[in-house]
N, C-alpha and C positions, 0 to 999 in steps of 0.2 A: 324291184323288177315282181311282176305281178306271181302267186302261187302257180301259175296254169304255166310258165316260165322256166319255172324251175322243175316240174314238174316231166314238162318234154325231154329235160334231160335226166331225169331222177335212175332208169334205169342204169346209165352208166353213173354221172355222179354222185348219186348218193353213195355206192360202195367205192368209189375210186375215195371222196374227202372222209371216208373214215367216218369218225367223231366230229369231224367238223372242226379239226384244229390240227395246224400243222407243227411239227415237231420241232423246230426250234422256238415256236409259241409255247409248246408245254415244258422245254428246259429255258425257257425264260430267257436266251442267248440271242444277240444281236447279229449274228451271220446265222443263217439257214446251213444246212447240208447238202451235198449233190443229189442227184437224180441216181435210182438203180438201171445198169443196162437196158437198154431200152429195144424195140423192136425195128425194123426198118423204116417204119412209116406210123401213123397214128391209125389207132383207130377209128373204125369207122359205122357211125348207126342210120340206117334208110328207113322211115316210115313214111309209106306212102299213103297211106291216111290222114295223115296228119301234114303232110308236105314237108315233112323236116327232112334234113339230112346235117348228122351232128359227128364233127371228128373231133376225139379228144384223146388226152396223153394224161398219165397221172405221173406222180415223182416223190420218190422215197420220204421228201419233210409231209407229206399230204397235201401236196398242193396240184390241184387237176387243173387243167387249161384246156377248154371248147371251144370251137367253131361251130357256129350254127344259123343254119339258114331256114326260115317256116316262112310258107306264105309270099316269098319274096321278100319275108324284113331277114337283115343279117345281124348278128352280136357275135361277140365275144364274153368269153365269159370264164372268172376265173371264181373256183371256189376251197375253201379249206386257208382262208386267209387269218389272222387276226383278229379278233371283232370289233368291226367299226363303232367309234363312238355312236351311242345313245341318241338318236335324234341328227345324224349325220345324213346327207343328202349325197354327197360327191365324197370322195376321198381320191388324190393326188397320190401316183403312184412312181418312183424313179425307176424307169428299165432303162437297161444299155443289152444290147444283140451284139451276139461276139467279140469284135474286139472295137465293135462303134462307142461314142460318148455316151455316156448315161443321160438320158431326157425325160422329162416330167409327161408322162399322160393322165389323163383323166379318167376315173373310172366312178360308177354310180353303184352308191350301195342298194344291194336287194334287198326284200324281204327277210332272208337267214343273215343277219350282219358279218358273216363270213365269207360270204360273196358280193363279187363285182362285176358289173357289165361294162365294157369301155365306150368313149366315147366316137373311137373312130375305129371300128372291128376290121374293118377290110384292111385297111393299111396297118393294123398287127399281124390280122395274119396271114399279110405279105411278106412279111418281116419272120413268123416264125415257121413260114414255110421253107426256109432255110436252113432252119438247124443250127445247131450249134452250142453257144455256151448264151446262157440267159441270165442276167443279174437284176433283180427283183426289188428294190429297199421300200421299205415300208413305214413311215414316218412315224412315229414313237410303238410300233407293232410289237417290240418287246418289253415296253415298258413306258411310262411317257419320261421324253426324255431319251429314248433308247431307242433306234432305228431296228430294224430286223431287215436282214438281207438274206436273201435265196440264191445260190449260184449252182446253177443247173446246167445239167447238158442235155438239149434233146436231140432226140431224133430229125433229122428232114421229114419233111412230108412232101414227098411228090405225087400223091394221086388224093389222099382223104381229106386235105385240105382242099387243094384244087376242087373236088365236086362241089362241098359247100359254097365256094367263091363263084362256080358257072351255076351252083341252082338258085343263085338269086343274080346271076347275068354282073357279076361283079370279073374287073377285070384282072388276071395273074400278074400282068404287072401294069400298074398305072403309074406314068411320070407326074402328076400329081400329088405323091404322096412325098417328093422331093418338098416342097413348098408350102408345105405345114409348117415347118420351121420357122418362117418368115411372118407366120401367122400371130398374131401377141393377141393378150387375155378378151379383148373385147371383139374377138374374130375378123379384127382388117387386119391388113400390113398399114407400114407405118405408111403415115402423107395421104390416108385414106379416112374418110368419117360419113355415117348416113346422112344421108339428104333427107328422103323419103322412109323412112322407119317402117319397117314389115311388121303391119298389124294385121296378124292372122284369126279369124273365127274359131271360139272354141267347136270343135265337131260334135257331131249329135254320137254318142256313147252311153257306158254307161259307169265310166271313170269319172273320180270327183278332180285328178290329176293327171299328167303326164308330160313329156318332153319330147322334143327332135331336134338333132341334132343335124346341119346341114353343111354342105358344101355347094358353091357357087362360084363362077366366071364373073368380076366385073368388067365389064368394057369400057374403053376408055369413055362413052358418053354417059357411065354410069350405071345403063339398063344390066339386069344380073341376065346371067343364060347357062345353060348344062347345070344348073342345081340338081346333087343327088342327098339324099337323104341317107347321109352317114348309120345311125343308129335313131329308132325310138322305142318310147317305152311307154304303156305295153303295144303292145306288136299289132293290139289290133283294134287300138285307139283311135286310129284315123289322123293323128296328131302330123303325121306326115304329109298327107296328102292337104293336109288344112295352110301349112308350110309353104307348098309348094302352089298353091293356091295365091296366098298371100304376097310371095316374092314377084307375082307381076306387075305389080303396081310400086314396089320398093327402088329405090334406089342409093348408086352413092356418091360422094362428093371428093376431091380430091384438093390436097394444100400446095399451092406452090404451080409448076406447069402441069397440065394434063398430061398422064402418060400416053405412052404409042403402043404399046399393046397391054392389053387382056391381064388382071392379077387376081387371083386367087384370097379366097375368103370363108373364111366357117363361122359360125353362128350357132350359136341355143337358147332353144325357144321355149319355156318352162311355160307350164300351162297349169294351169289353178281356176277349179270352179267355184263361184263366188255366189 
């Protein structure tokens, strides 16, 4: 994440994250503490000048969680995690909502290595808007070989998170969220493979690198439709637009019988200026 993304939320999140170190981390323990009693909803900040809508909540372990829409780009940010390993670009976190099973969510390391940005911010926001128990396991977060677990109780958000979703034209309920579990690490479901690989051009910008995470619906004939940029970084780098231009000529193929119904896929494109 660029410094501009941190700066946009600095008024809220700098104060919320304290020194940028969670209570569980400073104590060197593998189990985090619960949140303090919270209000009826998440806090909300609107900035018409920067076209930013930000919903955030802070917890007693020093972990802050924010959902943000800025100029049509949606993102989900965690601040106050144990520092990521130097040089790491991504970090997987194990997350369980309420009484659901724990699942892996991939996040991206920010310039402040105690921060992380989610690959799928809108699905994450739709889970968090319901509130309730939230468990986050940070691999090696307490020490090498020792995980750090946050066990939190968050307020529901019937207004603040909804406003961030609406500001970015994201649905409050999306049935496609249920299909994410069927997608493998390569972004495809079992029996799918790339036929014509996506090959986006590097967009015109001032950045040496960036990425975009995209979901699409693959039709039985292999063409892609209804593609959505789930997140991109930097937000003003036009990386998402480059991916959407490229998917028009990309196709997938199927092993075995051709499916009779469309199937979800999700993929990440990393851009590096050479």
